[in-house]
C-alpha positions as CSV (number, residue, x, y, z in Angstrom):
1,M,0.0,0.0,0.0
2,T,1.4,3.4,-0.9
3,T,0.7,6.3,1.4
4,T,0.8,9.7,-0.1
5,L,1.7,12.6,2.2
6,V,0.2,15.9,1.2
7,K,2.1,18.9,2.6
8,E,-0.2,21.7,3.7
9,T,0.9,25.0,2.4
10,R,-0.1,28.2,4.1
11,A,-0.9,31.3,2.1
12,P,1.5,34.1,2.9
13,A,0.1,36.7,5.3
14,A,-1.4,39.6,3.6
15,P,0.7,42.7,4.0
16,V,-0.7,45.3,6.4
17,P,-1.9,48.3,4.4
18,G,0.0,51.5,5.0
19,G,-3.1,53.3,6.2
20,A,-3.7,50.7,9.0
21,R,-0.1,51.0,10.1
22,R,-0.3,54.8,10.3
23,T,-3.6,54.5,12.3
24,R,-1.9,52.2,14.9
25,R,1.0,54.6,15.2
26,R,-1.4,57.6,15.7
27,G,-3.2,55.6,18.4
28,R,0.0,54.9,20.3
29,V,1.0,58.5,20.1
30,A,-2.4,59.7,21.3
31,A,-2.2,57.2,24.2
32,L,1.2,58.4,25.2
33,L,0.0,62.0,25.0
34,F,-2.9,61.2,27.4
35,V,-0.6,59.2,29.7
36,F,2.2,61.7,29.7
37,P,0.7,64.1,32.3
38,A,0.2,61.2,34.7
39,L,3.7,59.9,34.1
40,L,5.1,63.4,34.6
41,L,3.3,63.7,38.0
42,L,4.3,60.2,39.0
43,G,8.0,60.9,38.2
44,A,7.9,64.3,39.9
45,L,6.1,63.2,43.1
46,V,7.2,59.6,43.5
47,V,10.2,58.5,41.4
48,Y,12.4,61.6,41.8
49,P,11.9,61.9,45.6
50,V,12.7,58.2,46.0
51,L,15.9,58.5,43.9
52,F,16.9,61.7,45.6
53,S,16.4,60.2,49.1
54,V,18.5,57.2,48.1
55,G,21.3,59.5,46.9
56,R,21.0,61.9,49.9
57,S,21.3,59.0,52.3
58,F,24.9,58.6,51.4
59,F,25.9,62.1,52.4
60,D,26.4,63.8,55.8
61,A,24.0,66.3,57.4
62,S,25.3,69.2,55.3
63,G,24.9,67.2,52.1
64,T,28.4,68.0,50.9
65,R,30.5,65.2,52.2
66,F,30.0,61.6,51.0
67,V,29.9,59.2,53.9
68,G,28.8,56.0,52.1
69,G,27.0,53.7,54.4
70,G,27.8,55.8,57.5
71,N,24.2,56.9,58.0
72,Y,22.9,53.3,57.8
73,T,25.5,52.3,60.4
74,E,24.6,55.2,62.7
75,M,20.9,54.4,62.2
76,F,21.2,51.1,64.0
77,H,23.5,52.4,66.7
78,D,21.2,55.3,67.7
79,P,19.1,54.3,70.7
80,A,16.1,56.4,69.5
81,T,16.1,54.8,66.1
82,V,16.4,51.3,67.7
83,K,13.4,52.1,69.8
84,A,11.5,53.4,66.7
85,V,12.3,50.1,65.0
86,R,11.1,48.1,68.0
87,N,7.8,50.2,68.2
88,T,7.3,49.8,64.5
89,A,7.6,46.0,64.9
90,I,5.0,46.1,67.8
91,W,2.7,48.1,65.5
92,V,3.1,45.6,62.6
93,V,2.5,42.5,64.8
94,V,-0.3,43.9,67.0
95,A,-2.4,46.4,65.0
96,P,-3.1,44.5,61.8
97,A,-3.8,41.2,63.7
98,L,-6.2,42.9,66.1
99,L,-7.9,44.8,63.3
100,T,-8.3,41.7,61.0
101,G,-9.6,39.6,63.9
102,L,-12.0,42.3,65.1
103,G,-13.2,43.0,61.6
104,L,-13.9,39.3,61.0
105,V,-15.9,39.0,64.3
106,L,-17.9,42.1,63.6
107,A,-18.5,41.2,59.9
108,V,-19.9,37.8,61.1
109,L,-22.0,39.2,63.9
110,V,-23.4,42.1,61.9
111,E,-25.1,39.6,59.6
112,K,-27.3,38.6,62.5
113,V,-28.2,42.2,63.5
114,R,-31.5,43.6,62.3
115,W,-30.2,47.1,61.5
116,A,-27.0,45.8,59.8
117,T,-26.6,48.8,57.5
118,A,-26.9,51.3,60.3
119,F,-24.5,49.3,62.4
120,K,-21.9,49.2,59.5
121,L,-22.3,52.9,58.9
122,L,-21.7,53.7,62.6
123,L,-18.5,51.7,62.7
124,F,-17.3,53.1,59.4
125,L,-17.9,56.7,60.4
126,P,-14.4,57.1,62.0
127,M,-12.9,56.6,58.6
128,A,-14.3,60.0,57.6
129,V,-12.3,61.6,60.5
130,S,-8.8,62.7,59.6
131,F,-5.8,61.4,61.6
132,L,-5.2,64.9,62.8
133,A,-8.7,65.3,64.2
134,A,-8.7,61.7,65.6
135,G,-5.3,62.4,67.3
136,I,-6.7,65.5,69.0
137,I,-9.9,63.6,70.1
138,F,-7.9,60.8,71.7
139,R,-5.3,63.2,73.2
140,L,-8.2,64.8,75.1
141,A,-9.8,61.4,75.9
142,Y,-6.5,60.1,77.3
143,D,-5.9,63.2,79.5
144,E,-4.8,62.2,83.0
145,D,-7.0,64.7,84.7
146,P,-10.4,63.0,85.3
147,D,-12.2,66.4,84.8
148,K,-10.9,66.4,81.2
149,G,-10.1,62.9,80.1
150,V,-13.3,60.8,79.6
151,L,-11.4,57.5,80.0
152,N,-10.0,58.5,83.4
153,A,-13.3,59.9,84.5
154,A,-14.9,56.5,83.9
155,V,-12.0,54.6,85.6
156,V,-12.1,56.9,88.6
157,S,-15.9,56.5,88.8
158,V,-15.6,52.7,88.8
159,H,-12.8,52.8,91.3
160,D,-14.6,55.1,93.7
161,A,-17.7,53.0,93.5
162,F,-15.8,50.1,95.1
163,E,-13.2,51.9,97.2
164,D,-13.7,55.0,99.3
165,S,-11.4,57.9,98.6
166,S,-9.9,60.1,101.4
167,T,-11.9,63.1,102.5
168,Y,-9.0,65.4,103.3
169,P,-6.1,64.8,100.9
170,T,-4.6,68.2,101.5
171,A,-4.9,68.3,105.3
172,R,-1.8,68.5,107.4
173,A,-0.9,69.2,111.0
174,R,0.4,72.6,112.0
175,D,4.0,72.5,113.3
176,G,4.3,72.6,117.1
177,Q,0.8,71.5,117.8
178,G,1.6,68.2,119.4
179,L,1.1,65.9,116.4
180,T,4.0,63.8,115.1
181,K,4.0,62.7,111.5
182,G,4.9,59.1,110.8
183,R,6.8,57.7,107.8
184,D,3.5,56.4,106.4
185,G,1.9,59.8,106.5
186,S,-0.2,59.3,109.7
187,Y,-0.3,61.7,112.6
188,T,-0.1,60.7,116.3
189,S,-0.6,62.7,119.5
190,G,1.4,62.5,122.7
191,A,0.7,60.0,125.5
192,L,-2.8,60.5,127.0
193,A,-4.5,58.8,130.0
194,P,-8.2,57.9,130.1
195,G,-10.4,60.7,131.3
196,K,-8.5,63.3,129.1
197,T,-9.8,65.4,126.2
198,V,-7.5,66.3,123.2
199,A,-8.0,68.8,120.4
200,L,-6.3,67.8,117.1
201,G,-6.0,70.9,114.9
202,L,-5.3,70.5,111.2
203,V,-4.8,73.0,108.4
204,G,-4.6,72.9,104.6
205,V,-8.3,72.4,104.0
206,R,-10.2,75.1,102.2
207,P,-13.5,75.9,104.0
208,G,-15.3,75.3,100.7
209,D,-14.0,71.7,100.5
210,L,-15.5,70.8,103.9
211,P,-18.3,68.2,103.8
212,G,-21.8,69.7,103.9
213,T,-22.4,68.0,107.2
214,A,-19.6,69.8,109.0
215,R,-20.6,71.6,112.2
216,P,-18.7,74.0,114.6
217,A,-16.1,72.2,116.7
218,S,-16.2,74.4,119.8
219,P,-19.2,72.6,121.6
220,A,-17.4,69.3,121.2
221,A,-14.2,70.6,122.6
222,A,-16.0,71.7,125.8
223,R,-17.3,68.2,126.6
224,A,-15.5,66.5,129.5
225,A,-14.4,62.8,129.3
226,A,-15.5,60.1,131.7
227,P,-12.8,58.3,133.7
228,D,-12.7,55.3,131.4
229,E,-12.9,57.1,128.1
230,L,-10.7,59.2,125.9
231,R,-12.5,62.1,124.2
232,G,-11.4,64.6,121.6
233,V,-12.1,66.7,118.5
234,V,-10.5,67.0,115.1
235,Y,-11.0,70.4,113.8
236,L,-9.8,72.9,111.1
237,D,-7.5,75.3,112.9
238,F,-8.5,78.2,110.8
239,T,-11.0,81.0,111.4
240,P,-12.7,82.4,108.2
241,G,-12.1,86.1,108.0
242,G,-9.0,86.0,110.2
243,G,-8.5,86.1,114.0
244,G,-8.6,83.2,116.4
245,R,-5.7,81.5,118.2
246,Q,-3.5,78.8,116.8
247,G,-3.9,75.5,118.7
248,A,-7.2,76.5,120.3
249,V,-10.7,75.7,119.2
250,D,-12.4,79.0,118.4
251,P,-16.2,79.5,118.0
252,K,-16.1,79.9,114.2
253,E,-13.8,76.9,113.5
254,S,-15.3,73.8,112.0
255,G,-15.0,70.2,113.0
256,L,-13.7,67.6,110.4
257,P,-16.3,64.9,110.1
258,E,-15.9,61.4,108.7
259,M,-12.2,61.1,109.7
260,T,-10.9,57.8,111.0
261,V,-9.3,58.0,114.5
262,Q,-7.4,55.2,116.3
263,A,-6.4,54.7,119.9
264,V,-2.9,53.2,120.0
265,R,-1.1,51.6,123.0
266,D,2.4,50.1,122.8
267,G,2.3,50.4,119.0
268,R,-0.9,48.4,118.7
269,T,-4.3,49.7,117.7
270,V,-6.8,49.0,120.5
271,A,-9.8,51.0,119.2
272,T,-11.0,52.7,116.0
273,T,-13.8,55.2,115.5
274,T,-14.9,58.0,113.1
275,T,-15.4,61.6,113.9
276,A,-19.0,63.0,114.1
277,A,-20.3,66.1,112.2
278,D,-18.6,68.4,114.8
279,G,-15.3,66.5,114.6
280,S,-15.8,64.8,117.9
281,F,-14.8,61.3,118.8
282,R,-14.5,59.1,121.9
283,F,-13.1,55.8,123.0
284,T,-14.9,54.1,125.9
285,G,-14.0,51.2,128.2
286,L,-10.3,51.9,128.3
287,S,-8.1,50.5,131.0
288,D,-5.5,52.6,132.9
289,G,-2.4,53.4,130.9
290,A,-0.9,55.7,128.3
291,Y,-2.6,55.9,124.9
292,G,-1.8,57.8,121.7
293,V,-4.5,59.1,119.3
294,R,-3.6,58.5,115.7
295,L,-5.0,59.8,112.5
296,P,-4.2,57.1,109.9
297,A,-2.5,58.0,106.6
298,A,-5.7,56.9,104.8
299,N,-7.3,60.1,105.9
300,F,-4.8,62.1,103.9
301,A,-4.2,59.9,100.9
302,P,-4.5,61.7,97.5
303,P,-7.6,60.8,95.5
304,Y,-7.3,58.2,92.8
305,E,-6.4,59.9,89.6
306,G,-6.9,57.1,87.2
307,V,-4.5,55.5,84.7
308,S,-1.5,57.3,83.1
309,W,-2.6,56.4,79.5
310,L,0.1,58.5,77.9
311,G,2.9,57.5,80.2
312,P,6.0,55.7,78.9
313,A,4.5,52.2,79.7
314,L,1.1,52.6,78.0
315,V,1.6,55.3,75.3
316,T,2.1,52.8,72.4
317,P,-0.9,50.6,73.3
318,A,-3.0,53.8,73.8
319,I,-2.2,55.0,70.3
320,I,-2.8,51.6,68.8
321,G,-6.3,51.8,70.5
322,A,-6.9,55.1,68.6
323,Y,-5.8,53.4,65.4
324,L,-8.2,50.5,66.0
325,W,-11.1,53.0,66.4
326,I,-10.4,54.5,63.0
327,W,-9.7,51.4,60.9
328,T,-12.1,48.8,62.4
329,G,-14.9,49.8,60.1
330,F,-12.6,49.5,57.1
331,A,-11.6,45.9,58.0
332,M,-15.2,45.0,58.8
333,V,-16.6,46.3,55.4
334,L,-13.9,44.5,53.3
335,I,-14.3,41.2,55.2
336,G,-18.1,41.6,55.1
337,A,-17.9,41.9,51.3
338,G,-16.0,38.7,51.1
339,L,-18.4,37.1,53.5
340,A,-21.4,38.0,51.3
341,A,-19.7,36.2,48.4
342,L,-19.3,32.9,50.2
343,P,-21.3,30.0,48.8
344,R,-24.4,29.7,51.0
345,D,-24.9,26.1,50.0
346,A,-21.8,25.0,51.9
347,L,-23.0,26.8,55.0
348,E,-26.4,25.3,54.8
349,A,-25.0,21.8,54.1
350,A,-22.9,22.1,57.3
351,R,-25.9,23.1,59.3
352,M,-27.9,20.2,58.0
353,D,-25.1,17.9,58.9
354,G,-25.4,19.1,62.5
355,A,-22.5,21.5,62.8
356,N,-23.0,24.4,65.2
357,E,-22.2,28.0,64.5
358,W,-18.7,27.9,66.0
359,Q,-17.8,24.9,64.0
360,I,-19.1,26.5,60.8
361,F,-17.2,29.7,61.6
362,R,-13.9,27.8,62.3
363,R,-14.0,25.1,59.7
364,I,-15.8,26.8,56.8
365,T,-16.1,30.5,57.1
366,V,-12.5,31.3,58.0
367,P,-10.9,28.9,55.5
368,L,-13.0,30.3,52.7
369,L,-12.3,33.9,53.7
370,A,-8.5,33.3,54.0
371,P,-7.7,35.1,50.7
372,V,-9.7,38.2,51.8
373,L,-8.2,38.1,55.3
374,T,-4.7,38.0,53.8
375,V,-5.4,41.0,51.6
376,V,-6.8,43.0,54.5
377,F,-3.9,42.0,56.8
378,V,-1.2,42.9,54.3
379,T,-3.0,46.2,53.4
380,L,-3.1,47.1,57.1
381,V,0.6,46.2,57.5
382,I,1.5,48.7,54.7
383,N,-0.7,51.3,56.3
384,V,0.8,50.7,59.8
385,L,4.4,51.1,58.5
386,K,3.5,54.6,57.4
387,V,1.7,55.7,60.6
388,F,2.8,59.2,61.6
389,D,-0.1,61.6,62.5
390,L,-1.5,59.7,65.5
391,V,1.9,59.1,67.1
392,Y,3.1,62.7,66.6
393,I,-0.2,64.2,67.9
394,I,-1.2,61.9,70.7
395,A,2.2,61.3,72.4
396,P,3.1,64.2,74.7
397,G,6.6,65.7,74.3
398,P,8.2,63.9,77.3
399,V,7.2,60.5,76.0
400,Q,7.5,61.2,72.3
401,E,10.7,59.1,72.2
402,D,9.0,56.2,73.9
403,A,6.2,56.2,71.3
404,T,8.2,57.0,68.2
405,V,8.0,54.9,65.1
406,L,10.1,55.0,61.9
407,A,7.9,57.6,60.2
408,T,8.0,60.0,63.2
409,Q,11.7,59.3,63.8
410,M,12.5,60.1,60.1
411,W,10.6,63.5,60.5
412,L,12.2,64.3,63.9
413,V,15.7,63.5,62.6
414,S,15.3,65.5,59.4
415,F,13.1,68.5,60.4
416,G,12.1,68.2,64.0
417,G,15.3,69.5,65.5
418,G,17.9,67.0,64.3
419,N,18.4,68.8,60.9
420,N,20.2,65.7,59.6
421,Q,18.6,65.0,56.3
422,G,21.2,62.4,55.5
423,L,20.2,60.2,58.4
424,G,16.5,61.0,57.8
425,S,16.9,59.9,54.2
426,A,18.4,56.6,55.3
427,L,15.4,56.1,57.6
428,G,13.2,56.8,54.6
429,V,15.0,54.2,52.5
430,L,14.6,51.7,55.3
431,L,10.9,52.4,55.5
432,L,10.6,52.0,51.7
433,L,12.4,48.6,51.9
434,L,10.1,47.4,54.6
435,V,7.0,48.5,52.6
436,I,8.0,47.0,49.2
437,P,7.7,43.3,50.1
438,A,4.2,43.8,51.5
439,M,3.2,45.8,48.3
440,V,4.6,43.1,46.0
441,F,2.8,40.4,47.9
442,N,-0.5,42.3,47.6
443,V,-0.1,43.0,43.9
444,R,0.6,39.3,43.3
445,R,-2.5,38.4,45.2
446,F,-4.6,40.7,43.2
447,R,-3.2,39.3,39.9
448,R,-3.8,35.8,41.0
449,S,-7.4,36.5,42.0
450,Q,-8.0,38.1,38.6
451,R,-6.9,35.0,36.8
C-alpha cells in the first residue's frame, strides 16, 4: 500500500496596508499624550523623591561630604532609632492582627443584626475623620485629669464606687501643735490617759472643701471625758475672715467629720472610731495606761487619679487603640464583602449535617475567607508602617521618644530639631524597603485573584 503525504501549504500573510499602520501609530502617540501628564506627575512626586532620598542617604548632614553607608550604620547604633524600629515591629505585629480579627468577628456578627446597614455605617464613620482630628480627640480622651479625660473619668468613677477615697487629701498638722507625723503619712498625738480630752487641729483644707455635714467644733471641745474614756475633737484650725488662736478651738472653727481616728497603745491599735459632724470622737471602756491618738494615713491619701494612659508604659498601646477605632470599620466592610460572596450552600449543608455556628465559623467561614483576610492584613501592614499623625499628635513631648515609630523618627531627625537629612533619608529608605515586600505580595495576590 502506498501512502501519499500531502504537505499543507499556508498562504503568505497579507501585508498590512500602510493606512492601517499609520492608524496604529497615531493611536499609540495619542495614548502616550494622554498618559504623559500622569507619568510626569508620577515621576515628579514619586520617582524623583525616592531616587533623591536614596542618593541623599549617602551624604552627611550638610549634604556636601560623601559618607557611604555611615548613615545606615549610625541608624542602627542610635538608641532612639532602635526604639523606633522596636515600636514599629510592635505596630506591625499587633495592630493588623487585632484589626483583622476584630473586623472578622464584627462582619460575622453584623449579619445577625436587624439594623445591619446602620451598624456598619456607625462603625465606618471614624474613617471619615482625619488622623489629625482623631489624634486631637484621643489626646483629650486620654488626658490624665479626670475632669478632662473621659477614660480616666470612667476609671475613677468605677474605682470610687468600690473603694472609698480620702476626704481630706490636702490636710496636714500645724507645726508645734503636738502631732507627730509618721513615715507612712499618719499623725499621732502624745501620750494620754483615760479621762482626758484632746484637740487635734489641722490646716490645709479650704472651707469650701468641707463636707456639707460639718458643724462647729467648739461645743465638742468643751465636753468632759468620763474616767474610762478618751475624748477629743479633730477640727480645722482656721478661722474664716481671720482672727482666732493657733492650737485652740475658736467658736467659728469647723470640725472635720468622717475622719478615722485610732487609739494606740504600745504600738498596737486598740480601738477605732470615726469623727462626728462636729469633729468629735471618743473611745470608751479603756483601762488605765498611756494611749496615743492616731489619724491614719488613709485620711490624707491623695484621691485616685486614674491611669496614666500616655505614660511611657502605655503610650504605644493607647495610640494603637486610637488606630483601631479609626480602621475597624474598614476591615469589617472589606471582610463583610468577602463574607457576602461565600457559597451559601456550603454553610447550609454544614448546618444540615449538625455543625454548630462555632464549627461553621472555624472550619468553613474562616478557610473560605482566607484570601480576603490575607489581603486585609497585608494592606493594614502597609498602612501601619507609614503611621505618623497619630503618634506625633497623641504622644506628649516627654514620652515622644517612647512612642516614636520609623515615620516620626524620620521626620524628627530631618526636620524636628535634628536637621540631619542624610540620616533622615536613610530612615526613609529603610521604611521603603520594609513596605516594598508587602506591596509586591498584595499585587501578586490581586493578579492571582483576577486569573
